[in-house]
N, C-alpha and C positions, 0 to 999 in steps of 0.2 A: 424804479428808474434804472435804465440800462447803464452798464459801465461805460466810461469814456476813456479815450486814449490818455488824456491827462491824468486821470485817476490811476489807471493801470501802471503808468510810468512811475508812480510813487512806491510800487512794490519792488523790493530788492531784486527779485528774480527778473523783472522786466525793465529795469532802469535804462538799459543800453539798447533796447530793441527798436527797430524801425516802426514808423507809423503804420505801415502796411501790415506787419505782423501783429501789432497791438490791436489794429482794427479787427482782424480775424479772431483774436482772442476775446475781444469785447463782445462779439456776437455769440460766444459760447457761455458767457458769464451770467449766472442766474442768482439774483439776490436772495439771501436767506438770513433770518434772525434767530438767535438762540437765547434762551433764558439762562440765568445763573444756575449752574449745576447740571444743565442738560448735557447728555452724552451725544457727541457729534459722530464719533466713530467707535466701533467695538473691535478690539483685536481679534483677528481670525476671520472676520466677515469678508465677503468678496469685495474687492476694491471697485467702487463705482464712480466716485467724484474726487476731484482734486480741488483744494480749497485755498482761497485768498482771504486773509484776515483783514477786514476793513477797520474795525474798532473792537475794543475789549481785549480780554486775555484768554488764552486757551492753554491748558496743560496737556502734554503728551506723556503717557505713562503705560506701564505694564503691571498686571496684577498676578501674583503667584496663586497657586491653588489654595494656599493657606490664608489668602486675603491680604498679603503684604504688598505694598506698592513700591515701585521704583519709577520716579519721575525722570524722564529723559530731558525734557526742556519745557520752558514756559514761553509761549509765543505772544507777541504783541502786534499791533497794527503795522502793516507793511510786510508781514511775513506770510509764508505759505506752508501748507502741510498736506501729507498723503500723496506725494508725487511718486514715491518708490514703487507701489504696487503695479503701476502701469508699465513698468520696465522689468518686472519680475515674472518668471514663468508661472508661478502659482497664483498671481493676481490676488493675494490676500493682504489685508491690512496688518501691518507689523506691530501696531500699538493702538491703544485707545486714546481718544481725545475728548476732553470735557471743557465746557465753557465755565470760566471762573466768575464771570459777571455778564452783564448784557453784551452780547456779541453780535456783530454784523459782519457778514462775509459774502463772498461770491463762490458759488459751486460751479465747477466746470466738469462736464462729462469727460472722464478719464480717457476713454477710447478715442474721442474726437481730438482731445488735446495731444495724445500720442501721435495721431495722424499729422497734426500741425508740426510736431517736433521732427517727424520724418521728412516733411516737405521743406523745412526752413532750417538751414545750418546754424544761423545765429540763435535760434531758439534752442536747438540741440545743445549748443555750447553753454547757453545760460542754464539749462537744466543740469548739465554735467557739473558746472561750477557750484550750483546749489547743492547737489548731492555730495560733492567733495567737501563742502563746508559742514554738512551734517555728519559725514564720516569723521571729520576732524573732531567735532564735538563729542561724538560717541567714543572715539579713541581716548579723548581726555577723560571722559567718564569712566571708562574701563581702567585707565591708569589710576584715577582717584580711588576706585573701589579696591584695587589690588595693591597699590603702593603706598597709599596714605592711611593713617589711622583715622578714627572718628574725629579726634581733635583736629587733625590736618584737614579733613574734608569739611568740617564745620567752619574752620577758619577761612578756607577758600570760599565757601558759600557766602559768609558774611562780607568778605572783601569784594566779591563780585556783585552783590546785591544791595550794598549800602549806597544811598544817595546822600551826599553831603554828610557823610559819617553816620547816617541813620539807616538801618534796615527796618522797614515797617511793612505791615500788611501780610505778614507770614505767621501762621500758627506753628507751634512746635511740632505738631503732627505733619504739617506740610513740609517743614524743613527736614524732618526725619525721612520722609518719602524721597526727597530730593537727594540727600546725602547717603542713602542706603543703610539706614539704621532704624531704631524705634524711638518713639516719643520720649520715654523715660531717660534714654541715654542722652538725647539732645538736651533735655532739661538739666541733667547732672553736669554735662559738659559746659553748658552756658553758665551755670552757677559757679563752676570752677574758674571759667574765664573771668567772671565778675570778681571773684575773690582775688584773682591775680592782677586785677586792675586793667584788663584788656578791653572789657565792655561794661556798659551799664544797662541793666535790664529794666525797662519800664513797660507799662501797659501797652501791648500791641506794637512795641517798637524796641529795637536794640541799638544803643548808641555805641559806636566804636570809639574807644578812648585811646587806643594804642595800635595803630595800623602796623607799625614795624614789629611790634610784639606778636601780632596775629600772623604776619608773614613768616615769622620764625617758627610758627607752629605747623607750617605746611607739610613738612616732612618729619614732624615730631611724633 
């Protein structure tokens, strides 16, 4: 089923665009489904498509030669990814992307989308705003890795990802990739937090007992 203007307007990138521009984007959108664990993009490959995430979750990450992961972000419905390569001279994908569960998305040919950006100032502004937001998140990540200890990074992760005081659906290995460390260190730090009364660890979820106490760890 082709994309509709109403559906496209639900994506953060396109929320303020005119019907005319959205109609042209809709004609480029090709539906695609991905299975859990399927790799959508490989770092270093030539950039071909720009993606709109309709449902499911996608993680964007880089892998070191030794096999260690650094997760940059986890995307949910309404977000987009792989826009940067089409405005970069090398046209290479900057990171890998993997489906975390059943994923539905739209793929847009990057060359044609760039042509639309060149023709429509409102779309160019939206693309710049999206890139500015991503730069801000990467700057925060760089600050976390250089200025915060593992305790501070883990506390920030828990505060950001807890819903109603509960962080769930994350394995310790996934958390480690997100905060830039290894699973054993995450496990030890979580146990320390539990001993200090900051969290309670249960099967597949972490309950935040003391948010103020966790906030005090951010630069500890």
